[in-house]
C-alpha positions, 0 to 999 in steps of 0.5 A: 283313544285314536292312534297317533302315527308319526310318519309312514315307514317302509323297509322293503329290503329289510323285510326281504332279508328277514324272510330270507333269514327265516327260510335258512337261519345262517350267521351270514343271513343274520349279519345281513339283517343286522346291517340293514337294521342299523340305519333303519327307522322302525315303528314302535307302539306306545301308550300315552301316560300324558300327551307328551309322554309316550311309553313303548309297549312290551310283549310278554311271551308264554314263559313270562319274558318281556320283549321290546316290540318294533315293526318294519312297516304299518303293513306288518301291524295288521293283526297287532293290538291297537296302541295309543301312539306309534313312534318312529325310532331309529334302531340304535335308539330302540336298542338304548331303551331295550338294554335299560336294566330297570326294564329287565327285558329279554330282548327285542321282537321284530314284526311279532305277528308276521315274521316274529324275529326275536333278538336276544338281549345279549345280542342287543347289548353287543349292538348297543355297545358297538353303536356307542363306540362308533359314536365316539369315533372321529370320522371324516364326516365329523371332521368336515362338520367341525371345519365348517362350524369353526370356519377352518380350511385344513389340508388333508394332512392337517385334518388327519392330525386334528382327527388324531388329536380329537380322538385322543381327547375323547379317549381320555374322557373315556378313561376318566369315566372309569373312575369310581366317583360314587362316594364323591360329593357333587361340587360347583367348584374344585376349591372349598373356599367361599366367596367373600363380598362386602355389602352392596353399600355406597361408601364414597358418596357423590364425587361428581364435583371432583370428577368434573374438575378434571374435565377441560370443560363442564356445564350444568354438572355435565361434561361439555364436549365439541358438537359432532352433529352438523 
């Protein structure tokens, strides 16, 4: 099947940082790679179960471990096996897939046929948790977007107070997430009462004459009002 590519992607700075890390594996160089990875879009080979259902490909190591496969550019895929589709995914989205328990992956491998940079699942999990935490933080950009959408004009002091209030709401929702609701039945309403409605049947009959009797003027069974169009 012909490979489908979503877009051209180049990550020159990231590729240089990966090579620099390979030349001398230090914590500082790994941090530099991760900082460049976080805002980056990567290419993910996939198979098509259906035209609109791509499934990422995994790579199995010699010891039987499976890894989520990503590439920094098409040039890094020259020796890679052909895939039915090529997805463009942000690095945080790749992490979200890699940490799914049902996949039982050992981590992520970047450019496996060139740089072969392996990120273990423990590191991927920590990055994923950090991204989730950051997504729940109310920053200045989020506050600015809220003001635009709500058509609010706030002073800097009012924005800081609103950020604090909104953050407290999100923190409270996080606290609710800690509750164990596995034994609670889903419900559409907090009360167990059922609605009690009568049957949709006409009981008062035709009272048009009684209603027209209250009108100042009536004609041919209708209200008569002054003419409004010249």
